[in-house]
C-alpha positions as CSV (number, residue, x, y, z in Angstrom):
1,M,37.9,86.8,71.4
2,P,36.3,88.2,74.4
3,P,36.3,92.0,75.0
4,H,39.2,93.6,76.9
5,N,38.1,94.3,80.6
6,P,40.7,96.7,82.3
7,S,39.2,96.1,85.9
8,A,40.0,92.4,85.4
9,T,42.9,91.0,87.4
10,I,45.2,88.3,86.1
11,P,44.9,85.3,88.4
12,R,48.4,84.4,90.0
13,P,49.3,81.3,92.0
14,E,49.7,81.5,95.7
15,P,53.4,81.9,96.3
16,D,55.4,79.1,98.2
17,T,56.5,81.4,101.1
18,A,58.5,78.4,102.6
19,A,60.7,78.4,99.4
20,L,61.3,82.3,99.2
21,P,64.5,83.6,101.0
22,T,63.7,86.1,103.8
23,F,65.6,89.1,104.6
24,T,63.9,90.2,107.8
25,G,67.3,89.3,109.8
26,Y,69.1,92.2,108.0
27,R,68.6,95.8,109.4
28,N,70.0,97.5,106.2
29,L,68.4,95.8,103.2
30,L,69.6,98.7,100.7
31,G,73.2,98.6,102.2
32,L,73.0,94.9,101.8
33,I,72.2,95.3,97.9
34,R,75.0,97.9,97.7
35,Q,77.6,95.5,99.3
36,L,76.8,92.4,97.2
37,S,76.7,94.6,94.2
38,S,80.5,95.4,94.9
39,L,81.2,91.8,94.3
40,G,80.4,92.1,90.5
41,G,78.6,88.6,90.4
42,C,81.3,86.6,92.2
43,A,79.8,83.2,93.1
44,Q,82.1,82.4,96.2
45,P,83.1,85.6,97.8
46,I,85.7,85.4,100.5
47,R,84.2,86.4,104.0
48,L,86.6,88.5,106.3
49,E,86.0,89.6,109.6
50,G,88.0,92.5,111.6
51,Q,88.0,96.2,111.7
52,R,89.2,99.6,110.1
53,T,89.7,102.3,112.4
54,E,90.8,106.1,111.1
55,I,92.7,108.1,113.6
56,D,93.8,111.8,113.6
57,A,97.5,111.8,113.5
58,F,97.7,114.9,115.4
59,T,95.1,114.8,118.2
60,G,94.9,110.9,118.2
61,E,90.9,111.2,117.9
62,I,89.3,108.2,116.5
63,L,87.6,109.6,113.6
64,R,85.6,106.5,112.3
65,D,85.8,102.9,113.5
66,L,84.0,100.3,111.4
67,T,83.8,96.4,112.3
68,S,82.8,93.8,110.0
69,K,79.6,93.2,112.1
70,E,78.5,96.6,111.1
71,L,78.7,95.8,107.4
72,P,75.1,94.7,106.1
73,A,76.2,91.2,105.4
74,G,77.8,91.0,108.7
75,H,81.4,90.3,107.2
76,L,83.5,92.2,104.5
77,L,83.0,90.4,101.3
78,V,85.7,90.3,98.6
79,R,86.0,88.5,95.2
80,C,87.4,85.1,95.4
81,G,89.5,85.5,92.3
82,N,89.3,82.0,91.1
83,R,90.2,81.6,87.4
84,R,88.0,78.5,86.7
85,T,84.8,79.1,84.7
86,T,83.0,76.3,86.6
87,R,83.9,77.7,90.0
88,C,83.1,81.3,89.6
89,P,82.2,82.7,86.1
90,S,82.6,86.4,87.0
91,C,86.1,86.1,88.3
92,A,87.0,83.8,85.6
93,E,86.0,86.3,83.0
94,L,88.1,89.1,84.7
95,Y,90.9,86.7,84.6
96,R,90.5,86.1,80.9
97,Q,90.5,89.7,80.3
98,D,93.8,90.3,82.3
99,T,95.2,87.1,80.3
100,Y,94.2,88.8,77.1
101,H,95.6,92.3,77.8
102,L,98.7,90.4,79.0
103,I,99.2,88.4,75.8
104,A,98.2,91.4,73.3
105,A,100.7,93.8,75.1
106,G,103.4,91.3,74.0
107,L,102.1,91.3,70.5
108,R,101.5,94.9,69.7
109,G,102.8,96.8,72.7
110,G,101.2,98.8,75.4
111,K,101.2,98.2,79.1
112,N,104.8,99.7,79.3
113,I,105.7,97.4,76.3
114,P,107.1,99.5,73.2
115,E,104.8,98.9,70.2
116,Q,108.0,98.1,68.2
117,V,107.3,94.4,69.3
118,A,104.8,94.2,66.6
119,T,107.9,94.1,64.1
120,Y,109.6,91.6,65.9
121,P,109.7,87.8,64.8
122,R,106.7,86.2,66.5
123,V,105.2,82.7,66.2
124,F,102.0,81.0,67.4
125,A,103.0,77.4,68.5
126,T,101.1,74.5,69.5
127,L,103.0,71.2,71.1
128,T,100.9,68.5,72.0
129,A,101.2,65.0,73.7
130,P,102.2,61.8,72.0
131,S,99.6,58.8,71.7
132,Y,99.0,56.3,74.5
133,G,96.6,54.5,72.6
134,P,93.9,55.0,69.8
135,V,90.8,57.1,70.7
136,H,87.8,58.0,69.2
137,G,88.0,61.0,67.1
138,R,86.1,63.3,64.5
139,R,88.8,63.0,61.9
140,M,91.4,60.2,61.0
141,G,93.7,61.4,58.3
142,G,91.6,63.0,55.6
143,S,88.3,61.1,56.4
144,V,85.6,62.1,59.2
145,R,85.1,58.4,59.7
146,C,86.4,57.1,63.1
147,R,88.6,54.1,63.5
148,C,85.5,52.5,65.1
149,G,83.7,52.7,62.0
150,R,81.4,55.6,63.1
151,T,81.2,59.3,62.4
152,H,81.0,60.9,65.5
153,A,79.2,64.4,66.1
154,K,80.4,67.1,67.8
155,G,79.7,66.5,71.7
156,D,79.7,63.0,71.5
157,P,80.8,61.6,74.8
158,L,82.8,58.8,73.2
159,L,85.2,61.6,71.6
160,G,88.7,61.3,73.4
161,T,87.9,57.9,74.9
162,P,90.0,54.9,74.0
163,L,88.9,52.4,71.6
164,D,90.1,49.8,73.8
165,P,90.4,50.9,77.5
166,E,92.1,47.8,78.6
167,R,95.1,48.3,76.1
168,Y,95.2,52.3,76.7
169,D,98.6,53.0,78.5
170,Y,96.8,55.2,81.4
171,T,100.1,55.0,83.5
172,G,102.0,56.6,80.5
173,A,99.3,59.2,80.1
174,V,99.3,60.3,83.6
175,L,103.1,60.3,83.8
176,W,103.5,62.4,80.8
177,N,101.2,65.0,82.1
178,A,103.0,65.2,85.4
179,H,106.4,65.8,83.5
180,A,104.9,68.4,80.8
181,P,106.4,71.3,82.6
182,A,109.6,69.8,82.7
183,L,109.4,68.8,79.0
184,W,108.5,72.5,78.3
185,A,111.4,73.7,80.1
186,R,113.8,71.0,78.2
187,F,112.2,72.5,75.0
188,M,113.1,76.0,75.6
189,L,116.5,74.9,76.2
190,H,116.8,73.4,73.0
191,L,115.1,76.4,71.4
192,R,117.7,78.8,72.5
193,R,120.4,76.2,71.4
194,T,119.1,76.0,67.9
195,I,118.5,79.6,67.5
196,A,122.1,80.1,68.5
197,A,123.5,77.6,66.2
198,A,121.5,79.1,63.2
199,A,123.0,82.4,64.1
200,G,126.6,81.0,64.4
201,L,126.8,81.9,68.1
202,P,127.7,79.7,71.2
203,Q,124.5,79.6,73.5
204,R,126.3,81.5,76.1
205,L,126.6,84.2,74.1
206,L,123.0,84.3,72.6
207,H,121.6,86.6,75.2
208,K,124.2,89.4,74.3
209,V,122.4,89.7,70.8
210,A,118.8,88.0,71.1
211,R,116.5,86.8,73.8
212,V,113.5,84.5,73.6
213,S,110.3,85.7,75.2
214,Y,107.1,83.9,75.4
215,A,103.7,83.4,77.1
216,K,101.9,80.0,77.1
217,V,98.8,78.4,78.3
218,A,98.1,74.8,79.0
219,E,94.9,73.1,77.8
220,Y,93.5,69.6,78.0
221,Q,92.4,67.6,75.1
222,Q,89.3,65.6,75.0
223,R,91.5,62.5,75.7
224,G,92.6,64.1,78.9
225,M,96.2,64.9,77.8
226,I,97.9,68.4,78.3
227,H,98.9,70.4,75.3
228,F,100.6,74.0,75.1
229,H,99.8,77.1,73.1
230,A,102.2,79.6,73.1
231,V,103.2,82.8,71.6
232,I,107.0,82.8,70.9
233,R,108.8,86.2,70.4
234,L,112.6,86.9,69.3
235,D,113.7,90.1,71.1
236,G,116.9,92.1,71.1
237,S,119.6,91.9,73.9
238,A,117.4,94.0,76.3
239,G,114.4,92.2,75.7
240,P,111.4,94.1,74.0
241,Y,113.2,97.4,74.3
242,T,115.7,96.5,71.5
243,T,115.4,95.3,68.0
244,P,116.7,91.9,67.1
245,P,119.5,91.4,64.8
246,A,118.7,91.3,61.1
247,W,119.3,87.4,61.1
248,A,116.5,87.0,63.4
249,T,113.4,86.3,60.9
250,P,109.9,84.9,61.6
251,E,111.0,81.8,59.4
252,L,114.2,81.2,61.6
253,L,112.1,81.1,64.7
254,A,109.4,78.8,63.2
255,D,111.8,76.3,62.0
256,A,114.1,76.7,65.3
257,I,110.6,75.7,67.3
258,Q,109.9,72.5,65.0
259,I,113.6,71.4,65.7
260,A,113.6,71.9,69.3
261,A,110.3,70.4,69.9
262,T,111.4,67.2,68.0
263,R,114.8,67.3,70.2
264,A,113.0,67.9,73.6
265,H,113.4,64.7,75.7
266,I,113.4,63.8,79.3
267,D,113.9,60.4,81.1
268,G,111.1,59.6,83.5
269,P,111.0,56.6,86.1
270,E,110.7,52.9,85.7
271,V,107.2,51.7,86.5
272,N,106.6,47.9,86.5
273,G,109.7,47.1,84.8
274,R,109.1,49.6,82.0
275,A,111.8,52.5,81.8
276,R,109.7,55.8,80.9
277,S,110.7,58.5,78.8
278,F,109.0,61.8,77.5
279,D,108.7,63.5,74.3
280,F,106.2,65.7,72.5
281,G,103.7,64.3,69.9
282,K,104.3,64.5,66.1
283,Q,101.6,67.2,65.9
284,I,103.7,70.3,66.2
285,D,102.1,73.4,64.7
286,T,103.8,76.7,64.1
287,R,102.2,79.8,62.4
288,V,103.9,83.0,62.0
289,I,102.1,85.8,63.2
290,R,101.3,88.1,60.3
291,S,98.2,89.7,58.9
292,T,97.8,86.7,56.5
293,A,96.8,83.0,56.7
294,F,95.8,81.5,60.0
295,Q,93.4,78.5,60.3
296,G,92.4,77.7,56.8
297,G,93.1,81.2,55.0
298,T,91.3,83.5,57.8
299,T,92.9,86.6,58.7
300,I,95.0,86.7,61.9
301,T,95.4,89.6,64.1
302,E,97.3,90.3,67.4
303,G,93.8,90.6,69.0
304,K,92.8,87.2,67.8
305,V,95.8,85.3,68.9
306,A,95.4,87.0,72.5
307,G,91.9,86.0,72.5
308,Y,92.6,82.4,71.5
309,V,95.4,82.0,74.3
310,A,93.3,83.7,76.9
311,K,90.3,81.7,76.4
312,Y,92.2,78.7,77.6
313,A,93.3,80.4,80.8
314,T,90.2,79.8,82.5
315,K,89.6,76.1,81.8
316,G,90.8,73.1,83.5
317,T,90.2,69.4,83.1
318,E,86.5,69.6,83.5
319,A,86.1,71.9,80.1
320,A,87.5,69.1,78.0
321,T,86.9,65.8,79.8
322,G,84.1,66.4,82.2
323,T,86.0,65.8,85.2
324,L,86.7,67.7,88.6
325,D,87.6,71.1,89.3
326,H,88.7,70.3,93.0
327,Q,91.0,67.9,94.8
328,L,90.3,64.6,96.0
329,K,90.8,64.0,99.9
330,R,90.2,60.3,99.5
331,I,89.9,58.2,96.2
332,T,86.6,56.9,97.6
333,D,85.1,60.4,97.1
334,L,85.4,59.7,93.4
335,W,82.3,57.5,93.8
336,F,80.1,60.4,94.7
337,E,81.4,62.5,91.6
338,S,79.9,62.5,88.3
339,V,82.8,61.6,86.2
340,P,83.3,59.9,82.9
341,E,84.9,56.4,83.2
342,H,88.0,57.5,81.1
343,A,88.5,60.6,83.2
344,A,88.1,58.2,86.4
345,R,90.6,55.8,85.3
346,M,93.2,58.4,84.6
347,I,92.3,59.7,88.4
348,R,92.6,56.4,90.1
349,T,95.7,55.8,88.0
350,A,97.5,58.9,89.1
351,W,96.1,58.1,93.0
352,A,97.7,54.5,92.6
353,L,101.0,56.0,91.2
354,G,101.0,58.5,94.2
355,A,101.3,55.6,96.6
356,R,104.8,54.7,95.3
357,D,108.0,56.0,97.1
358,D,109.8,56.8,93.9
359,L,107.2,59.0,92.7
360,K,106.4,61.0,95.8
361,H,108.0,64.1,94.3
362,L,105.3,64.3,91.7
363,N,102.5,64.6,94.2
364,L,100.2,62.6,92.2
365,R,97.4,62.1,94.7
366,K,97.3,65.9,95.1
367,W,97.0,66.2,91.5
368,A,94.9,63.5,90.6
369,H,91.9,65.6,89.9
370,M,94.2,67.3,87.2
371,L,94.8,63.8,85.7
372,G,98.5,64.2,87.0
373,F,99.3,67.7,85.6
374,R,100.9,69.9,88.3
375,G,102.1,72.8,86.4
376,H,100.6,76.4,86.0
377,F,98.0,76.9,83.3
378,S,99.5,80.3,82.4
379,T,103.1,81.3,82.6
380,K,105.3,83.6,80.8
381,T,109.0,85.0,80.5
382,R,109.6,88.2,82.6
383,T,110.5,90.1,79.6
384,Y,107.3,89.1,77.3
385,S,105.2,91.8,78.6
386,T,103.4,93.2,81.7
387,T,102.2,91.1,84.5
388,L,98.7,90.1,86.2
389,G,99.9,91.7,89.3
390,A,100.5,94.9,87.4
391,L,97.3,94.9,85.7
392,R,95.3,94.3,89.2
393,A,97.5,97.1,90.7
394,A,96.5,99.4,88.0
395,R,92.9,98.7,88.4
396,A,93.1,99.3,92.3
397,A,94.9,102.4,91.4
398,W,92.2,103.5,89.2
399,Q,89.7,102.8,91.8
400,R,91.5,104.7,94.4
401,R,91.8,107.7,92.2
402,H,87.9,107.7,91.9
403,T,87.3,107.1,95.4
404,P,87.4,110.2,98.2
405,P,90.6,109.4,99.9
406,P,91.1,110.1,103.6
407,S,92.5,113.2,104.9
408,P,96.6,113.3,104.8
409,T,96.5,113.8,108.5
410,T,94.5,110.6,109.0
411,F,96.1,107.4,110.2
412,V,94.4,104.2,109.0
413,I,94.8,101.0,111.0
414,A,93.1,97.8,109.5
415,H,93.1,94.0,110.4
416,W,91.0,91.7,108.5
417,A,91.1,87.7,108.8
418,Y,89.7,84.8,106.7
419,D,86.3,83.8,108.2
420,G,84.8,81.6,105.2
421,T,83.8,81.2,101.7
422,G,80.6,81.6,100.0
423,L,77.3,83.3,101.0
424,T,74.3,82.0,102.6
425,P,71.5,80.6,100.4
426,D,69.4,83.8,100.9
427,L,72.4,86.0,100.0
428,E,73.2,83.7,97.0
429,H,69.8,84.3,95.9
430,L,69.9,88.1,96.1
431,A,73.3,88.3,94.7
432,A,72.2,86.5,91.7
433,L,69.8,89.3,90.8
434,I,72.1,92.1,91.3
435,G,75.9,93.2,89.9
436,G,78.1,96.3,89.7
437,G,80.9,97.9,91.2
438,P,82.4,98.6,94.7
439,T,80.3,101.5,96.5
440,G,79.7,102.4,100.1
441,E,81.0,101.1,103.1
442,Q,82.4,97.9,101.3
443,E,84.5,100.4,99.4
444,V,85.8,102.3,102.4
445,A,86.6,99.0,104.2
446,T,88.9,97.8,101.5
447,R,90.9,101.0,101.5
448,A,93.3,99.7,103.9
């Protein structure tokens, strides 16, 4: 080994100055870094233009006048708030955390929900779609061998795709996704009927003694079909603030869910001479939430259930099927997208069905990139727990408490208008290197 020479320099290649971003056009580089840090890593911030003026309410004197052009980036930048991981990992993570706290509050209390809800009947339910044709899978019955004769590894692109695409019922699959929200509503109707019958009550009187609360998320299976994960809770007559009656047990709730899921049924349209109707699949899973078995004997806690449900709140079709996370303006745009053939056929089917006058109400062309599903990915009853809006309001109130407020005699006038989404390439490069919380002028501007 040659002796160490402290005066030697390490040879470095000449930088490609043409490829490096330049910030010479920005007068306040430090302020620019602080403004981008306030985005917390948002990938597609919203650009706003306008102004914020502080006026002395007694004298009418203008104390401060801030315009968007004076901000280091030339705009007021705010987080996009997108829930999709593929669009904005930072905002999606914040959405996931909020969903976690929302679900957890309905399981163990907190966020203005009493802790006694942890003693109420609670069931974690999964409702799946029926089969519209055999697909490649990892487990068929008790065997790991697929019907095609192979054993698929995890991540195999064949998983979830039809064994025979020409015989697969793409029309039925797309229409089931489109009717899934209505099928869930019918399931909840049957669930309340079933619980009332088990209690020996008319359904119209059930709300006087007990209420059903739930929070659910929709997830795409690898075959592109929606299924629902839900935490379902049985409360007293005033929701989480009253104890349910003695006959309301976790076992009764679990059995009622099974019965209601098998009874849920809606009639659909007639397509190509075939009348369609929609039910849930045979795989209906109900797990009583206790501190015992869950998924093969592992321990379940309220936190694990909340985390499991919240995980799917930031996913869309792209997470399971490798398809799109944005709408299509024209079906020909699909040619320029990298989409697996199975997902592409579902998209094309949805687009074709969307041209039918009798299916206009389904908006299938608008939701073709979602394989026909047009519902919300995360929904809950009002009485289940807190809301995402309340969590955001609490976060904003915390920021206001830790931000020097204007004088009580100061009158604030602010007007901001949408000017676009995203950053320039050089600001994207800089934003990728930094992160943090709101500071400086960006913080002042958003106090309006």
